[in-house]
SERO-4910 file (N, C-alpha, C, O; in steps of 0.05 Angstrom, whole numbers):
BEGIN
 pado doro    nc1    nc2    nc3   cac1   cac2   cac3    cc1    cc2    cc3    oc1    oc2    oc3
  Met    A   3326   3428   -602   3318   3404   -616   3325   3380   -597   3346   3379   -585
  Arg    A   3306   3362   -595   3312   3339   -577   3310   3316   -595   3298   3317   -617
  Asp    A   3324   3293   -586   3327   3269   -600   3323   3246   -580   3320   3251   -556
  Glu    A   3325   3220   -591   3320   3196   -574   3342   3194   -552   3338   3184   -530
  Val    A   3365   3205   -558   3387   3203   -537   3380   3220   -514   3386   3213   -491
  Asp    A   3368   3243   -520   3359   3260   -496   3339   3244   -477   3340   3248   -453
  Glu    A   3322   3229   -488   3304   3211   -473   3319   3191   -460   3313   3186   -436
  Leu    A   3338   3178   -472   3353   3155   -461   3370   3168   -436   3374   3155   -416
  Val    A   3380   3191   -440   3397   3204   -417   3378   3211   -394   3384   3206   -371
  Glu    A   3355   3222   -402   3336   3229   -379   3328   3204   -364   3326   3205   -339
  Ala    A   3323   3183   -377   3315   3158   -365   3337   3149   -347   3331   3142   -324
  Trp    A   3362   3148   -355   3383   3139   -340   3387   3159   -314   3394   3150   -292
  Ala    A   3382   3184   -319   3386   3206   -298   3367   3199   -275   3373   3201   -251
  Arg    A   3343   3192   -283   3322   3184   -265   3330   3160   -247   3325   3159   -223
  Glu    A   3342   3141   -260   3350   3115   -248   3376   3115   -233   3381   3101   -213
  Arg    A   3394   3134   -245   3421   3135   -232   3432   3165   -233   3451   3173   -247
  Ala    A   3418   3178   -215   3423   3207   -213   3452   3210   -201   3463   3232   -200
  Asp    A   3463   3189   -193   3492   3193   -179   3513   3195   -203   3536   3203   -197
  Leu    A   3507   3187   -227   3528   3186   -247   3527   3209   -266   3506   3221   -270
  Asp    A   3551   3216   -277   3554   3237   -298   3548   3223   -323   3563   3205   -331
  Leu    A   3526   3230   -337   3517   3217   -362   3526   3231   -386   3516   3224   -407
  Glu    A   3543   3252   -385   3552   3266   -409   3565   3247   -430   3561   3250   -454
  Pro    A   3580   3229   -420   3592   3210   -442   3570   3195   -458   3573   3189   -482
  Val    A   3548   3189   -443   3525   3173   -457   3514   3192   -477   3507   3184   -499
  Ala    A   3512   3218   -471   3499   3238   -489   3516   3240   -515   3505   3243   -537
  Val    A   3543   3238   -513   3561   3242   -534   3563   3213   -550   3557   3211   -574
  Phe    A   3570   3194   -536   3576   3167   -552   3550   3153   -561   3550   3138   -580
  Ser    A   3528   3157   -547   3506   3146   -559   3498   3158   -587   3490   3143   -605
  Arg    A   3500   3184   -590   3499   3197   -613   3520   3189   -636   3513   3186   -660
  Ile    A   3544   3187   -626   3563   3175   -647   3557   3149   -655   3559   3143   -679
  Ser    A   3549   3132   -638   3541   3105   -644   3518   3104   -665   3519   3088   -684
  Arg    A   3500   3119   -660   3475   3119   -678   3482   3132   -705   3472   3123   -726
  Leu    A   3500   3152   -705   3509   3164   -730   3526   3143   -744   3523   3141   -769
  Ala    A   3543   3129   -731   3559   3106   -744   3542   3087   -758   3548   3078   -780
  Arg    A   3520   3079   -744   3501   3062   -758   3491   3071   -786   3492   3058   -806
  His    A   3480   3099   -784   3470   3111   -809   3493   3112   -831   3487   3108   -855
  Leu    A   3519   3120   -823   3540   3119   -841   3549   3092   -851   3557   3090   -875
  Asp    A   3547   3072   -836   3552   3045   -845   3529   3036   -866   3536   3023   -885
  Leu    A   3506   3044   -863   3485   3037   -884   3489   3052   -908   3485   3042   -930
  Ala    A   3497   3078   -904   3502   3095   -928   3527   3084   -944   3526   3083   -968
  Arg    A   3548   3075   -929   3571   3062   -942   3564   3039   -960   3570   3037   -984
  Arg    A   3548   3020   -945   3540   2996   -959   3525   3003   -985   3531   2991  -1006
  Glu    A   3506   3021   -983   3489   3027  -1005   3508   3038  -1029   3505   3030  -1052
  Ala    A   3527   3056  -1022   3544   3069  -1042   3561   3048  -1054   3565   3050  -1079
  Phe    A   3571   3027  -1040   3590   3008  -1050   3574   2987  -1065   3583   2977  -1086
  Thr    A   3551   2980  -1056   3535   2959  -1069   3525   2970  -1096   3523   2955  -1115
  Ala    A   3519   2996  -1098   3512   3009  -1124   3533   3006  -1145   3528   3007  -1169
  His    A   3560   3002  -1134   3582   3001  -1153   3593   2973  -1152   3615   2969  -1161
  Gly    A   3578   2954  -1144   3587   2925  -1143   3610   2917  -1129   3624   2898  -1135
  Ile    A   3614   2933  -1104   3638   2922  -1087   3627   2923  -1059   3607   2937  -1052
  Glu    A   3641   2909  -1043   3637   2905  -1014   3654   2926   -998   3673   2936  -1009
  Ser    A   3648   2932   -972   3664   2952   -957   3693   2942   -956   3710   2959   -960
  Trp    A   3699   2917   -951   3728   2908   -949   3742   2912   -975   3766   2917   -976
  Glu    A   3726   2910   -997   3738   2912  -1023   3747   2941  -1027   3769   2947  -1036
  Phe    A   3728   2958  -1020   3733   2988  -1021   3756   2994  -1003   3772   3010  -1012
  Asp    A   3761   2985   -980   3783   2992   -963   3810   2985   -978   3829   3001   -978
  Val    A   3811   2962   -989   3836   2955  -1001   3841   2972  -1029   3863   2983  -1034
  Leu    A   3820   2974  -1045   3823   2989  -1070   3828   3019  -1063   3843   3032  -1077
  Ala    A   3816   3029  -1043   3820   3057  -1035   3849   3063  -1026   3861   3084  -1031
  Ala    A   3859   3045  -1012   3888   3046  -1004   3904   3047  -1027   3920   3065  -1028
  Leu    A   3902   3030  -1048   3918   3029  -1071   3912   3057  -1087   3931   3068  -1097
  Arg    A   3888   3067  -1088   3882   3091  -1104   3894   3116  -1093   3902   3134  -1107
  Arg    A   3895   3116  -1064   3906   3139  -1050   3937   3139  -1053   3950   3160  -1051
  Ala    A   3949   3117  -1058   3978   3115  -1063   3988   3130  -1086   4012   3135  -1089
  Gly    A   3969   3138  -1103   3978   3154  -1127   3991   3135  -1147   3999   3112  -1141
  Glu    A   3992   3148  -1172   4002   3130  -1196   4030   3119  -1188   4046   3134  -1177
  Pro    A   4036   3095  -1193   4019   3075  -1208   4000   3059  -1192   3992   3038  -1201
  Tyr    A   3991   3069  -1168   3971   3055  -1153   3979   3028  -1145   3966   3008  -1152
  Glu    A   4001   3028  -1131   4012   3000  -1122   4023   3003  -1094   4031   3025  -1086
  Leu    A   4022   2983  -1080   4035   2980  -1053   4042   2952  -1046   4030   2933  -1057
  Ser    A   4060   2949  -1029   4068   2923  -1019   4046   2911  -1002   4031   2927   -991
  Pro    A   4044   2885   -999   4024   2875   -980   4029   2883   -951   4010   2883   -935
  Gly    A   4052   2888   -944   4058   2899   -916   4045   2928   -914   4031   2934   -895
  Arg    A   4050   2944   -932   4037   2971   -932   4008   2969   -933   3993   2983   -918
  Leu    A   3999   2951   -950   3968   2948   -948   3956   2939   -922   3933   2946   -915
  Leu    A   3972   2923   -907   3966   2914   -880   3963   2938   -861   3944   2940   -845
  Arg    A   3982   2956   -864   3980   2981   -845   3959   2999   -855   3948   3014   -839
  Glu    A   3954   3000   -879   3932   3019   -889   3904   3009   -880   3887   3025   -873
  Thr    A   3901   2982   -880   3872   2972   -877   3871   2958   -848   3850   2949   -841
  Leu    A   3891   2955   -834   3890   2944   -805   3877   2916   -804   3860   2910   -788
  Val    A   3888   2899   -825   3877   2870   -823   3902   2853   -820   3925   2864   -822
  Thr    A   3899   2827   -814   3922   2808   -813   3933   2802   -840   3922   2809   -861
  Ser    A   3955   2789   -840   3969   2783   -867   3953   2759   -879   3953   2758   -904
  Gly    A   3941   2742   -866   3924   2720   -875   3900   2731   -890   3894   2724   -913
  Thr    A   3886   2750   -876   3862   2764   -884   3870   2779   -911   3855   2777   -931
  Met    A   3893   2794   -911   3901   2811   -934   3905   2793   -957   3896   2798   -979
  Thr    A   3919   2771   -953   3924   2751   -976   3899   2741   -988   3898   2740  -1012
  Asn    A   3879   2735   -972   3854   2727   -982   3840   2748   -998   3828   2742  -1019
  Arg    A   3842   2773   -988   3828   2796  -1001   3843   2801  -1028   3830   2807  -1048
  Val    A   3868   2800  -1029   3882   2807  -1054   3875   2783  -1074   3871   2789  -1098
  Asp    A   3874   2758  -1066   3867   2740  -1083   3839   2743  -1095   3835   2741  -1120
  Arg    A   3822   2749  -1078   3793   2754  -1086   3790   2777  -1105   3774   2776  -1124
  Leu    A   3806   2801  -1099   3805   2824  -1117   3818   2819  -1143   3811   2830  -1164
  Gly    A   3838   2800  -1141   3855   2793  -1167   3834   2776  -1184   3832   2780  -1209
  Ala    A   3818   2759  -1172   3802   2743  -1186   3779   2759  -1202   3771   2752  -1223
  Arg    A   3772   2781  -1190   3752   2800  -1201   3764   2818  -1221   3748   2833  -1234
  Gly    A   3791   2819  -1224   3806   2835  -1243   3809   2864  -1233   3814   2883  -1248
  Phe    A   3806   2868  -1207   3810   2895  -1194   3840   2901  -1186   3848   2924  -1184
  Val    A   3855   2881  -1182   3884   2883  -1175   3899   2864  -1188   3887   2844  -1197
  Glu    A   3926   2866  -1193   3944   2847  -1202   3968   2847  -1184   3975   2867  -1172
  Arg    A   3981   2823  -1184   4006   2822  -1168   4031   2817  -1188   4030   2803  -1208
  Tyr    A   4051   2829  -1179   4074   2824  -1196   4099   2824  -1177   4096   2833  -1154
  Pro    A   4122   2814  -1186   4144   2812  -1166   4157   2839  -1158   4159   2856  -1176
  Asp    A   4165   2843  -1135   4177   2867  -1126   4206   2869  -1137   4223   2852  -1132
  Pro    A   4211   2892  -1153   4238   2893  -1165   4260   2897  -1143   4284   2893  -1149
  Asp    A   4253   2904  -1120   4272   2911  -1099   4275   2887  -1078   4292   2889  -1060
  Asp    A   4260   2867  -1080   4259   2844  -1062   4248   2821  -1077   4225   2820  -1085
  Arg    A   4267   2801  -1081   4261   2777  -1096   4240   2760  -1084   4226   2745  -1098
  Arg    A   4237   2764  -1059   4217   2746  -1046   4187   2762  -1043   4166   2751  -1037
  Gly    A   4191   2786  -1048   4166   2803  -1046   4148   2806  -1070   4157   2798  -1092
  Val    A   4124   2816  -1067   4109   2821  -1091   4096   2851  -1086   4097   2862  -1064
  Ile    A   4085   2862  -1108   4072   2887  -1106   4043   2884  -1114   4039   2869  -1133
  Val    A   4024   2896  -1103   3997   2896  -1111   3992   2922  -1126   3998   2944  -1117
  Arg    A   3980   2919  -1149   3975   2943  -1165   3944   2942  -1172   3932   2921  -1176
  Leu    A   3932   2968  -1173   3904   2970  -1179   3902   2970  -1210   3918   2982  -1224
  Thr    A   3882   2956  -1220   3879   2954  -1248   3861   2978  -1258   3850   2993  -1241
  Ala    A   3857   2982  -1281   3837   3002  -1293   3809   2995  -1282   3794   3013  -1274
  Glu    A   3803   2969  -1282   3775   2965  -1273   3774   2967  -1241   3752   2974  -1232
  Gly    A   3792   2964  -1226   3792   2969  -1200   3791   2998  -1194   3778   3006  -1175
  Lys    A   3806   3014  -1210   3807   3044  -1206   3777   3056  -1212   3766   3073  -1199
  Ala    A   3766   3044  -1234   3739   3052  -1239   3719   3046  -1219   3701   3062  -1214
  Ala    A   3722   3022  -1207   3702   3014  -1184   3706   3032  -1160   3687   3043  -1149
  Val    A   3732   3035  -1151   3737   3051  -1126   3728   3083  -1132   3717   3097  -1115
  Asp    A   3734   3091  -1157   3727   3120  -1160   3697   3124  -1161   3688   3146  -1153
  Gly    A   3682   3105  -1172   3654   3107  -1173   3643   3104  -1143   3625   3119  -1135
  Ala    A   3653   3086  -1128   3641   3082  -1103   3650   3105  -1084   3637   3110  -1064
  Phe    A   3672   3117  -1089   3681   3141  -1071   3664   3162  -1077   3656   3176  -1058
  Thr    A   3656   3167  -1101   3639   3192  -1109   3614   3187  -1095   3604   3204  -1081
  Ala    A   3601   3162  -1097   3576   3159  -1086   3578   3160  -1056   3560   3170  -1044
  Leu    A   3599   3151  -1043   3603   3154  -1014   3602   3182  -1005   3588   3190   -986
  Leu    A   3619   3199  -1020   3618   3228  -1014   3590   3241  -1015   3582   3256   -997
  Glu    A   3576   3234  -1035   3549   3245  -1038   3531   3235  -1014   3514   3251  -1005
  Ala    A   3533   3209  -1005   3520   3201   -982   3528   3214   -956   3512   3221   -940
  Glu    A   3553   3216   -953   3564   3232   -930   3554   3261   -929   3545   3270   -908
  Lys    A   3556   3275   -952   3545   3302   -954   3517   3304   -945   3509   3323   -931
  Ala    A   3501   3284   -953   3472   3284   -944   3470   3279   -915   3451   3289   -903
  Leu    A   3488   3265   -903   3486   3261   -872   3491   3288   -858   3480   3293   -837
  Leu    A   3509   3305   -869   3519   3329   -859   3500   3353   -866   3505   3375   -857
  Thr    A   3480   3348   -882   3465   3370   -894   3454   3390   -874   3452   3413   -880
  Asp    A   3447   3381   -850   3434   3400   -831   3457   3415   -811   3451   3430   -793
  Leu    A   3483   3408   -819   3502   3420   -802   3520   3440   -820   3534   3432   -839
  Pro    A   3518   3467   -812   3531   3487   -827   3563   3480   -830   3574   3467   -812
  Ala    A   3575   3489   -852   3602   3483   -857   3622   3490   -835   3641   3475   -830
  Lys    A   3616   3513   -822   3634   3520   -799   3631   3500   -777   3651   3492   -765
  Asp    A   3608   3491   -770   3605   3470   -749   3615   3443   -756   3623   3427   -739
  Gln    A   3615   3437   -786   3628   3413   -794   3657   3413   -787   3668   3394   -777
  Lys    A   3671   3437   -793   3699   3438   -786   3703   3436   -758   3722   3421   -750
  Thr    A   3687   3449   -740   3690   3445   -712   3687   3417   -701   3703   3407   -685
  Leu    A   3665   3403   -712   3662   3376   -704   3686   3358   -714   3696   3342   -699
  Ala    A   3695   3361   -738   3719   3346   -747   3743   3354   -728   3759   3336   -724
  Ala    A   3747   3376   -718   3769   3381   -699   3764   3368   -671   3782   3358   -657
  Leu    A   3740   3369   -664   3733   3356   -638   3737   3326   -641   3750   3315   -623
  Leu    A   3728   3313   -660   3730   3285   -665   3760   3278   -668   3768   3257   -658
  Arg    A   3777   3294   -680   3807   3289   -682   3818   3289   -656   3835   3272   -651
  Thr    A   3810   3307   -638   3820   3307   -609   3812   3282   -595   3828   3271   -580
  Leu    A   3787   3270   -599   3779   3247   -586   3795   3223   -596   3802   3205   -581
  Leu    A   3800   3224   -625   3815   3199   -635   3847   3199   -631   3860   3178   -632
  Ala    A   3855   3223   -625   3884   3225   -621   3900   3203   -604   3921   3193   -612
  Pro    A   3887   3197   -581   3902   3177   -563   3902   3150   -575   3918   3133   -565
  Phe    A   3886   3144   -596   3886   3117   -609   3903   3117   -632   3906   3095   -643
  Ala    A   3916   3137   -642   3933   3140   -665   3960   3126   -661   3976   3127   -679
***
């Protein structure tokens, strides 16, 4: 089976036969797949009335387990954004009724962010839709190959962890 990346690599090979083009063959496909995944994510989240950044924060709280709460510092580590960005996001999610803040019982200066029932429903619905979309993207890849691909991608990502 051939794809547009094969054509791209062949064109480069004609023009730059002196280069090893294997990275282009791998990362051009990853880049194209990332675009399809991004579109699928947006559709899944939009269908449940949330944006990608909202899903990231709500999902971090949901994954924390009951009572679905984290400190702002922990949310920063989970979502990889700045503290100013997180403050803005928590404010906006609070205004939508998806999260609430309350004083940290262990730190008089701190707060805890907790997922509300509305936030839990939104993230659960969006996550279910996302999984369905991701399964559709993987439909042509047998389960055994999906596990192999996941392991290979883990190896590629390890230096960035």
